[in-house]
C-alpha positions as CSV (number, residue, x, y, z in Angstrom):
1,X,-45.6,-60.7,6.5
2,X,-45.2,-61.7,10.1
3,X,-44.2,-65.3,9.1
4,X,-41.7,-64.1,6.6
5,X,-40.0,-61.8,9.2
6,X,-39.8,-64.7,11.7
7,X,-38.4,-67.0,9.0
8,X,-35.7,-64.4,8.2
9,X,-34.9,-64.1,11.9
10,X,-34.6,-67.8,12.2
11,X,-32.3,-67.9,9.2
12,X,-30.1,-65.1,10.7
13,X,-30.0,-66.9,14.1
14,X,-29.0,-70.1,12.3
15,X,-26.3,-68.2,10.3
16,X,-24.8,-66.6,13.4
17,X,-24.9,-69.8,15.4
18,X,-23.2,-71.7,12.6
19,X,-20.6,-68.9,12.3
20,X,-20.0,-69.1,16.1
21,X,-19.6,-72.8,16.0
22,X,-17.1,-72.6,13.2
23,X,-15.1,-69.8,14.9
24,X,-14.8,-72.0,18.0
25,X,-14.0,-75.1,16.1
26,X,-11.2,-73.5,14.2
27,X,-8.7,-71.3,16.1
28,X,-8.8,-67.7,15.0
29,X,-5.2,-67.6,13.8
30,X,-6.1,-69.9,10.9
31,X,-8.8,-67.6,9.7
32,X,-7.5,-64.1,10.4
33,X,-9.7,-61.1,10.0
34,X,-9.3,-58.7,7.1
35,X,-7.4,-61.3,5.1
36,X,-8.1,-59.4,1.9
37,X,-6.5,-56.2,3.2
38,X,-3.3,-57.8,4.4
39,X,-0.3,-56.3,2.6
40,X,1.7,-59.6,3.1
41,X,1.0,-63.0,4.6
42,X,1.4,-63.6,8.3
43,X,1.9,-66.9,10.0
44,X,0.2,-65.6,13.1
45,X,-2.8,-63.8,14.2
46,X,-1.0,-61.0,16.0
47,X,-4.3,-59.2,16.7
48,X,-5.6,-62.3,18.6
49,X,-2.3,-62.5,20.5
50,X,-2.4,-58.8,21.4
51,X,-6.0,-59.1,22.8
52,X,-4.9,-62.1,24.9
53,X,-1.6,-60.5,26.1
54,X,-3.6,-57.6,27.6
55,X,-6.4,-59.9,29.0
56,X,-3.8,-61.7,31.0
57,X,-3.4,-58.7,33.3
58,X,-7.0,-59.1,34.5
59,X,-6.1,-62.6,35.8
60,X,-3.3,-61.1,37.9
61,X,-5.4,-58.4,39.6
62,X,-5.5,-58.1,43.3
63,X,-8.2,-56.2,45.2
64,X,-11.9,-55.5,44.5
65,X,-12.6,-56.6,40.9
66,X,-14.6,-54.3,38.7
67,X,-18.0,-55.2,37.1
68,X,-16.4,-55.4,33.7
69,X,-13.8,-58.0,34.8
70,X,-13.4,-60.5,31.9
71,X,-11.4,-63.2,33.6
72,X,-14.4,-64.4,35.5
73,X,-12.9,-67.3,37.4
74,X,-11.0,-64.8,39.5
75,X,-12.8,-63.1,42.5
76,X,-11.9,-60.3,45.0
77,X,-8.8,-60.9,47.0
78,X,-6.5,-59.0,49.4
79,X,-9.2,-56.7,50.5
80,X,-7.4,-55.8,53.8
81,X,-4.0,-55.3,52.3
82,X,-2.1,-52.5,54.1
83,X,-4.2,-52.7,57.3
84,X,-1.2,-54.1,59.2
85,X,0.4,-50.6,58.7
86,X,-3.0,-48.7,58.8
87,X,-2.7,-47.8,55.1
88,X,-4.9,-48.7,52.1
89,X,-2.8,-51.0,49.8
90,X,-5.7,-52.8,48.2
91,X,-5.3,-53.4,44.5
92,X,-2.3,-53.8,42.2
93,X,-1.0,-57.0,40.7
94,X,0.3,-60.3,41.8
95,X,3.4,-60.4,39.7
96,X,3.5,-64.1,38.8
97,X,2.0,-67.4,40.1
98,X,2.0,-66.6,43.8
99,X,0.0,-64.2,46.0
100,X,2.6,-61.6,47.0
101,X,2.5,-58.0,45.7
102,X,6.1,-57.0,44.9
103,X,6.4,-53.3,44.2
104,X,9.6,-53.4,42.2
105,X,8.5,-55.7,39.3
106,X,5.0,-54.2,39.5
107,X,6.4,-50.7,38.8
108,X,8.6,-52.0,35.9
109,X,5.5,-53.8,34.5
110,X,3.6,-50.5,34.6
111,X,6.5,-48.6,32.9
112,X,6.7,-51.2,30.1
113,X,3.0,-51.3,29.5
114,X,3.1,-47.5,29.3
115,X,6.0,-47.5,26.9
116,X,4.2,-50.1,24.8
117,X,1.2,-47.7,24.5
118,X,3.4,-44.6,24.0
119,X,5.1,-46.1,21.0
120,X,2.4,-48.3,19.5
121,X,-0.9,-47.4,21.2
122,X,-1.9,-45.5,18.1
123,X,-2.0,-48.9,16.3
124,X,-4.0,-50.8,18.9
125,X,-7.5,-49.7,17.8
126,X,-10.0,-51.4,20.0
127,X,-7.4,-52.8,22.4
128,X,-6.1,-49.4,23.4
129,X,-8.7,-48.9,26.1
130,X,-8.0,-52.3,27.6
131,X,-4.2,-51.5,27.6
132,X,-5.0,-48.2,29.4
133,X,-7.1,-50.0,32.0
134,X,-4.2,-52.4,32.6
135,X,-1.9,-49.5,33.2
136,X,-4.3,-47.7,35.5
137,X,-4.7,-50.8,37.6
138,X,-1.0,-50.5,38.3
139,X,-0.8,-46.7,38.7
140,X,-3.8,-46.6,41.1
141,X,-1.9,-48.9,43.4
142,X,1.4,-47.1,43.0
143,X,-0.3,-43.8,43.9
144,X,-1.5,-45.5,47.1
145,X,1.9,-46.9,47.8
146,X,3.5,-43.4,47.4
147,X,0.9,-41.3,49.2
148,X,3.2,-40.5,52.1
149,X,6.1,-38.3,51.3
150,X,9.6,-40.0,51.5
151,X,7.9,-43.4,52.1
152,X,7.0,-46.1,49.6
153,X,5.3,-49.3,50.5
154,X,7.1,-51.8,48.4
155,X,5.7,-55.2,49.3
156,X,2.5,-56.8,50.7
157,X,2.8,-60.4,51.9
158,X,5.5,-62.6,53.4
159,X,7.1,-64.3,50.4
160,X,8.5,-67.3,52.3
161,X,5.2,-68.1,54.1
162,X,3.3,-67.5,50.9
163,X,5.5,-69.9,49.0
164,X,4.9,-72.5,51.7
165,X,1.2,-72.6,50.6
166,X,-0.5,-73.5,47.4
167,X,-3.7,-71.6,47.7
168,X,-6.0,-69.3,45.6
169,X,-5.6,-65.6,46.2
170,X,-9.3,-65.6,47.2
171,X,-8.5,-68.0,50.1
172,X,-5.2,-66.3,51.1
173,X,-4.6,-66.6,54.9
174,X,-0.8,-66.1,55.0
175,X,0.5,-62.9,56.7
176,X,0.1,-59.8,54.7
177,X,3.2,-58.0,56.1
178,X,3.8,-54.6,54.6
179,X,7.4,-53.6,53.8
180,X,8.4,-50.0,53.2
181,X,11.4,-47.9,52.3
182,X,11.9,-44.4,53.8
183,X,14.8,-42.1,54.7
184,X,16.2,-44.5,57.2
185,X,15.8,-47.6,55.0
186,X,16.3,-46.2,51.5
187,X,15.6,-48.1,48.3
188,X,16.6,-46.0,45.3
189,X,16.1,-48.8,42.7
190,X,12.4,-49.4,43.6
191,X,11.7,-45.7,44.2
192,X,13.2,-44.6,40.9
193,X,11.4,-47.4,39.0
194,X,8.2,-46.3,40.6
195,X,8.9,-42.7,39.5
196,X,9.6,-44.0,36.0
197,X,6.2,-45.9,36.0
198,X,4.3,-42.8,37.1
199,X,6.0,-40.5,34.6
200,X,5.6,-42.9,31.7
201,X,1.9,-43.5,32.6
202,X,1.3,-39.7,32.8
203,X,2.1,-39.6,29.0
204,X,-0.5,-42.3,28.4
205,X,-3.3,-40.4,30.1
206,X,-2.2,-36.9,29.0
207,X,-5.0,-36.5,26.4
208,X,-7.7,-38.8,27.7
209,X,-7.5,-37.9,31.4
210,X,-5.3,-34.8,31.9
211,X,-6.2,-34.4,35.6
212,X,-5.0,-38.0,36.3
213,X,-1.9,-37.4,34.2
214,X,-1.0,-34.3,36.2
215,X,-1.4,-36.3,39.4
216,X,0.9,-39.0,38.1
217,X,3.6,-36.6,36.9
218,X,3.5,-34.6,40.2
219,X,3.9,-37.8,42.2
220,X,6.7,-39.0,39.9
221,X,8.7,-35.8,40.5
222,X,8.3,-36.2,44.3
223,X,9.2,-39.9,44.3
224,X,12.3,-39.4,42.1
225,X,13.5,-36.6,44.4
226,X,13.2,-39.1,47.3
227,X,15.0,-41.9,45.3
228,X,17.9,-39.5,44.4
229,X,18.2,-37.7,47.8
230,X,18.2,-40.8,50.0
231,X,20.4,-43.2,48.0
232,X,20.7,-46.8,48.9
233,X,19.7,-50.4,47.9
234,X,16.4,-51.8,49.1
235,X,18.1,-55.2,48.7
236,X,20.3,-54.2,51.6
237,X,17.8,-52.7,54.1
238,X,15.1,-55.3,53.3
239,X,17.3,-58.2,52.3
240,X,15.7,-60.9,54.4
241,X,12.2,-60.1,52.9
242,X,13.0,-59.2,49.2
243,X,15.8,-61.6,48.5
244,X,16.1,-63.9,46.7
245,X,12.7,-63.0,45.1
246,X,13.3,-59.6,43.7
247,X,16.8,-58.8,45.0
248,X,18.4,-56.1,42.8
249,X,21.8,-57.2,41.5
250,X,22.4,-54.3,39.2
251,X,22.4,-51.7,41.9
252,X,20.2,-48.5,41.8
253,X,22.3,-46.4,39.4
254,X,20.5,-47.8,36.3
255,X,17.1,-47.0,37.8
256,X,18.1,-43.4,38.6
257,X,19.2,-42.9,35.0
258,X,16.0,-44.6,33.7
259,X,13.8,-42.6,36.1
260,X,15.4,-39.3,35.0
261,X,15.0,-40.3,31.3
262,X,11.3,-40.8,31.8
263,X,10.9,-37.6,33.8
264,X,12.7,-35.7,31.1
265,X,10.3,-37.1,28.6
266,X,7.2,-36.5,30.7
267,X,8.0,-33.0,31.9
268,X,10.5,-31.6,29.3
269,X,12.0,-29.8,32.2
270,X,15.7,-29.0,31.4
271,X,16.5,-29.9,35.0
272,X,16.3,-33.6,34.1
273,X,18.4,-33.2,31.0
274,X,21.1,-31.5,33.1
275,X,20.8,-34.3,35.7
276,X,21.4,-36.9,33.0
277,X,24.4,-34.9,31.6
278,X,26.0,-34.4,35.0
279,X,25.3,-37.9,36.5
280,X,25.1,-40.1,33.3
281,X,28.6,-41.6,33.6
282,X,28.4,-42.2,37.3
283,X,25.0,-43.9,36.8
284,X,26.4,-46.3,34.1
285,X,25.4,-44.6,30.9
286,X,28.1,-46.5,28.9
287,X,27.8,-49.8,30.8
288,X,28.4,-52.8,28.4
289,X,25.8,-55.0,30.0
290,X,23.2,-56.1,27.5
291,X,20.4,-57.5,29.6
292,X,17.1,-55.5,30.0
293,X,14.5,-56.6,32.5
294,X,12.9,-55.8,35.9
295,X,16.3,-55.5,37.5
296,X,18.6,-53.9,35.0
297,X,17.5,-50.8,33.1
298,X,20.7,-49.6,31.5
299,X,19.8,-50.7,28.0
300,X,16.3,-49.3,28.2
301,X,17.6,-45.9,29.4
302,X,20.1,-45.9,26.4
303,X,17.3,-46.6,23.9
304,X,15.0,-44.1,25.5
305,X,17.6,-41.3,25.6
306,X,18.7,-42.1,22.0
307,X,15.1,-41.3,21.0
308,X,15.5,-37.8,22.6
309,X,18.6,-37.3,20.5
310,X,17.2,-38.8,17.2
311,X,13.7,-37.4,17.4
312,X,13.9,-34.3,19.6
313,X,17.4,-33.4,18.4
314,X,18.8,-33.0,21.9
315,X,22.5,-32.8,21.0
316,X,23.7,-33.3,24.6
317,X,22.4,-36.9,24.3
318,X,24.3,-37.7,21.1
319,X,26.4,-40.3,23.0
320,X,23.3,-42.4,23.7
321,X,22.9,-43.2,20.0
322,X,26.3,-44.8,20.2
323,X,25.5,-46.6,23.4
324,X,22.2,-47.9,21.9
325,X,24.0,-49.0,18.7
326,X,26.5,-51.0,20.7
327,X,23.6,-52.9,22.3
328,X,21.9,-53.5,19.0
329,X,25.1,-54.8,17.4
330,X,25.5,-57.2,20.3
331,X,22.1,-58.8,19.4
332,X,22.0,-59.0,15.6
333,X,23.3,-62.4,14.4
334,X,26.0,-62.2,11.6
335,X,27.6,-59.0,12.7
336,X,31.2,-58.8,13.9
337,X,30.0,-57.5,17.3
338,X,27.3,-60.0,17.9
339,X,27.5,-61.6,21.4
340,X,24.0,-62.9,21.9
341,X,23.3,-66.6,22.4
342,X,20.4,-68.3,20.6
343,X,19.0,-71.7,21.0
344,X,19.2,-74.2,18.0
345,X,15.6,-73.2,17.2
346,X,16.5,-69.5,17.1
347,X,15.3,-68.2,20.5
348,X,17.4,-65.5,22.3
349,X,18.7,-67.2,25.4
350,X,19.9,-65.2,28.4
351,X,19.3,-67.5,31.4
352,X,17.4,-70.6,32.4
353,X,15.0,-68.8,34.9
354,X,12.2,-67.0,33.1
355,X,14.2,-66.5,29.9
356,X,11.1,-65.3,27.9
357,X,11.2,-62.0,29.8
358,X,14.4,-61.1,28.0
359,X,12.9,-62.2,24.7
360,X,9.9,-59.9,25.1
361,X,11.8,-57.0,26.4
362,X,14.5,-57.2,23.8
363,X,12.0,-57.6,20.9
364,X,10.3,-54.4,22.1
365,X,13.5,-52.5,22.3
366,X,14.4,-53.6,18.7
367,X,11.0,-52.5,17.4
368,X,11.1,-49.2,19.3
369,X,14.6,-48.4,18.1
370,X,13.7,-49.4,14.5
371,X,10.9,-46.8,14.7
372,X,13.3,-44.1,15.9
373,X,15.9,-45.0,13.2
374,X,13.2,-44.8,10.5
375,X,11.9,-41.4,11.7
376,X,15.4,-40.0,11.7
377,X,16.6,-41.7,8.5
378,X,19.5,-43.4,10.4
379,X,21.1,-46.9,10.4
380,X,23.4,-48.8,12.8
381,X,26.9,-49.5,11.8
382,X,28.1,-52.8,13.4
383,X,31.8,-53.1,12.8
384,X,31.4,-52.2,9.1
385,X,28.2,-54.1,8.6
386,X,25.2,-51.7,8.1
387,X,22.1,-52.8,10.0
388,X,18.9,-51.2,9.0
389,X,15.6,-50.6,10.8
390,X,14.1,-53.3,8.6
391,X,16.7,-55.8,9.9
392,X,15.9,-55.0,13.5
393,X,12.2,-55.6,12.8
394,X,13.0,-58.9,11.2
395,X,15.0,-60.0,14.3
396,X,12.2,-59.0,16.6
397,X,9.5,-60.6,14.6
398,X,11.4,-63.9,14.5
399,X,11.5,-63.9,18.4
400,X,7.8,-63.1,18.7
401,X,7.0,-65.8,16.1
402,X,9.1,-68.3,18.0
403,X,7.1,-67.4,21.2
404,X,3.8,-67.9,19.3
405,X,4.7,-71.3,17.9
406,X,7.4,-71.2,15.2
407,X,9.7,-73.4,17.2
408,X,10.9,-77.1,17.3
409,X,8.0,-78.1,19.6
410,X,5.4,-76.2,17.5
411,X,4.1,-74.9,20.8
412,X,2.9,-71.5,21.6
413,X,4.3,-70.2,24.9
414,X,1.3,-67.9,25.3
415,X,-1.5,-69.7,27.1
416,X,-4.7,-69.9,25.1
417,X,-3.1,-68.9,21.8
418,X,-2.8,-71.5,19.0
419,X,-3.7,-75.2,19.0
420,X,-0.9,-76.2,21.5
421,X,0.2,-74.3,24.6
422,X,1.3,-75.0,28.2
423,X,-1.4,-76.8,30.2
424,X,0.2,-77.0,33.6
425,X,1.5,-73.5,34.3
426,X,3.0,-72.7,37.7
427,X,0.2,-70.5,38.9
428,X,-1.9,-71.0,42.0
429,X,-5.2,-69.5,40.8
430,X,-5.1,-71.2,37.4
431,X,-4.2,-74.6,38.8
432,X,-6.8,-74.8,41.6
433,X,-10.5,-75.1,41.1
434,X,-12.2,-71.7,41.0
435,X,-14.6,-70.4,43.6
436,X,-17.6,-71.2,41.4
437,X,-16.5,-74.8,41.0
438,X,-15.3,-75.2,44.6
439,X,-16.8,-72.6,47.0
440,X,-15.2,-74.2,50.1
441,X,-11.8,-72.9,51.2
442,X,-8.8,-74.7,50.0
443,X,-6.3,-74.8,52.9
444,X,-2.7,-73.7,52.7
445,X,-1.0,-77.0,52.1
446,X,-3.9,-79.1,50.6
447,X,-3.4,-77.5,47.2
448,X,0.0,-79.1,46.8
449,X,-1.6,-82.4,45.8
450,X,-2.9,-80.6,42.8
451,X,0.3,-78.7,42.2
452,X,2.3,-82.0,42.1
453,X,-0.3,-83.8,39.9
454,X,-0.2,-84.2,36.1
455,X,-3.6,-82.8,35.6
456,X,-4.0,-79.7,33.3
457,X,-4.9,-76.5,35.0
458,X,-8.7,-76.1,35.2
459,X,-8.7,-72.3,34.7
460,X,-7.1,-71.1,31.5
461,X,-5.1,-67.9,32.3
462,X,-5.5,-66.6,28.7
463,X,-2.6,-64.6,27.4
464,X,-0.1,-65.6,30.1
465,X,3.4,-66.0,28.6
466,X,5.5,-68.6,30.6
467,X,9.2,-68.6,31.3
468,X,9.8,-70.7,28.1
469,X,12.0,-73.5,26.9
470,X,15.6,-74.2,27.9
471,X,18.7,-73.6,25.9
472,X,18.0,-76.7,23.8
473,X,14.4,-75.7,23.0
474,X,13.0,-78.2,25.5
475,X,9.9,-77.5,27.6
476,X,8.6,-80.2,30.0
477,X,5.3,-78.4,30.8
478,X,5.5,-79.3,34.5
479,X,3.8,-77.2,37.1
480,X,6.6,-77.6,39.6
481,X,9.1,-76.2,37.1
482,X,8.6,-72.5,38.0
483,X,11.7,-71.5,35.9
484,X,10.0,-72.5,32.7
485,X,6.3,-72.7,33.5
486,X,5.6,-69.6,35.5
487,X,4.0,-66.6,33.8
488,X,4.8,-63.0,35.0
489,X,3.5,-59.5,34.4
490,X,6.9,-58.3,33.3
491,X,7.1,-60.9,30.6
492,X,3.8,-59.8,29.0
493,X,4.2,-56.0,29.4
494,X,6.7,-55.3,26.6
495,X,5.1,-58.0,24.4
496,X,1.9,-55.8,24.2
497,X,3.8,-53.2,22.2
498,X,5.5,-55.6,19.9
499,X,2.2,-57.4,19.1
500,X,0.5,-54.1,18.4
501,X,3.2,-53.2,15.9
502,X,3.1,-56.6,14.2
503,X,-0.7,-56.8,14.0
504,X,-0.7,-53.4,12.4
505,X,2.1,-54.1,9.9
506,X,0.3,-57.2,8.7
507,X,-3.0,-55.5,8.3
508,X,-4.8,-57.2,11.2
509,X,-5.7,-54.0,13.0
């Protein structure tokens, strides 16, 4: 009997080992799970891409890493952040390929991760907890940054000196200056975005951690009051430090509208609805700009407020359906009102620097709006052409599919997904040997020899989505080309929601 048990065990071990070898030899997207259950065929394994898109955030963590950290080539960093101002600012995210913590894009990243979970978290299954942890890593930091009333710590690190070095975050020895906004140096755009992030995240944790959710929403209310009461651009008061890195060009009006929209959703307090009604026009409710990203929130506010009209039936927000429709009509090819530019390969193209952020944010808005239209049995009329929710989903899917490899170069712009992806991303930690491989400190400027080399990055920053190809679908895969080769948290954040929707709709979740 004993020998027959051990033989079976050996057989099982052999079976699992063979399965593991096969799964490593053939990328997962060619052998998707639950193939027999899929309602229609999918060119991509959206579930795999979803997992990776969330994993990326672990590679961007600053601070003391937790025991369950999955990106193991990263180690603790920035453990004395805030000490220059006698505050605890340990934690949060490095926004892109450098080692500065910029509060403005970090807050937007947190808002968009939260919106992804609010709309599509119910479809995420096993990835929902990972998405929540990614949000919490952001909100824990934002709570520290807003602990003092009428003060927000909005940056840790000297961007100019940081950019003069090519070093791992673990070796960081550049000044960790702390920048703040307060009554004397206001910054309504970063304050209102921080309020939006805290309010949106409170909805994510409302059921699973109500105590934390209440803390988040209370802080959001206080931070928004500060943003609105002491109005001003942080790009003015802190210009020499925040520009040109995360200078706000759209002003702070869009963030005030966006922040109020999130607080209305999180609190259901009629005060915010009244605020939107009274201030909407002044804050640019009917602006015709059609760019949505870390700087400009007008379009996001329109879509979010149209949901309150379509789903909650808040009649006072009726106009936002029209404003949202105008944005949608500007995007959809083949309609009389279409203004969007696309590359020959079909990618939405807004600008040469980090264009993929607009692709991911726009795709998310299309899928979210399609959801609202479906729930309310509505369509969009674009100059006499009827555009359905199904059409919006199709436009969004085409953008996500391009990102994942359906493009002239047959390249995935998500690191670690598919057989071909960027090898030389503009990212210090990914490009330099990790601590385990090279325990000795790598000095500030000695890393540039690696940055300027042609060698592939030794550490795979799985899930990172880079800036993407140019307007002709070209991508050189050069580390020095930060416009095209640098990943960023705000590129990934809205993509998380889109991938959850697509993975579910193709039976992969």
